[in-house]
N, C-alpha and C positions, 0 to 999 in steps of 0.2 A: 472533335479537337479544337473547334474553333472557340469554345468558351475558356475563359482564363481560369486557371487553378482556384483562384480565391472565390470565384462564385460557386464553383462545384463544393468548397470546403463550407461555405456558408450554409448549405442545405443540408449537411450532415450535422444531426445534434451532437454535442459533446457527451462523451462518455461519462456516466456517474461514477465519479472518482473521489473517494478510495472505495466506496461502496461496491463497485463492479469489481475491483480487484479482489475484495474481501469475498464475493459470491464466488469468482474463479477459483480462488485458492481453498475455498470449502470443499472442492471436489477432489482434492489432493488426500491421499492416504498419508497419514501421520506415522512416520518409520520410527519415532522416538519410543521409548519404554515409558511405562506409567511413572516410575520413580523419578522424581526430580521435575516433573513437568509443571510449570508454574501458569504458562499462558499458551492458548491454542495456537497450533501450526498457521492456520489463516491469517490470526491477528498479526503474529510475529513477521509473516513474510509481507503483508500489505504495509506495516511500519518500515520493513528494511527496503522495501521497493520505493517507497516515498521518500526515504532518507537518501537513497541512490539518485533518484531523479532531482534530489536537492543538492547534488554533488557531494555527498559522503562517499568517501573512497576506502573506509577500513571498517573492521567491526567497532573499533573505539569511537569512529565519527558516526556511525550508525547509532550506536548506544546513546551517545552524546545527543544526537539529533532528536531522537526518541524522548530522552530526558527534558530537553528544551521544548519539546513540541507543544506542550500546555494542554490543558484539558480539552479544549475544543477539537484539536486534532486526535487526541488518543480516544475520546469518547465517539467519535465518528468512525472509528476503526473497531470499536468494541473492546478496546484496552482499558481494562478496569485499572484505575491509578489509586 
């Protein structure tokens, strides 16, 4: 307990983000039907999570964030543009 929190945090490697999220979301079963599916559920959940972490607070804001994300963010999540 004598160690400051900063020294403990410095020893833990940062998570591989968003690739780590994508890997976690790949384990989920997709409850959607086949009709109308355009993008995979793991990719959608990863982009939505990133948008919410960037302070998007509605479905519209999430969609706008994803549209403005640019190819480097969308390609890193596996989102085909």
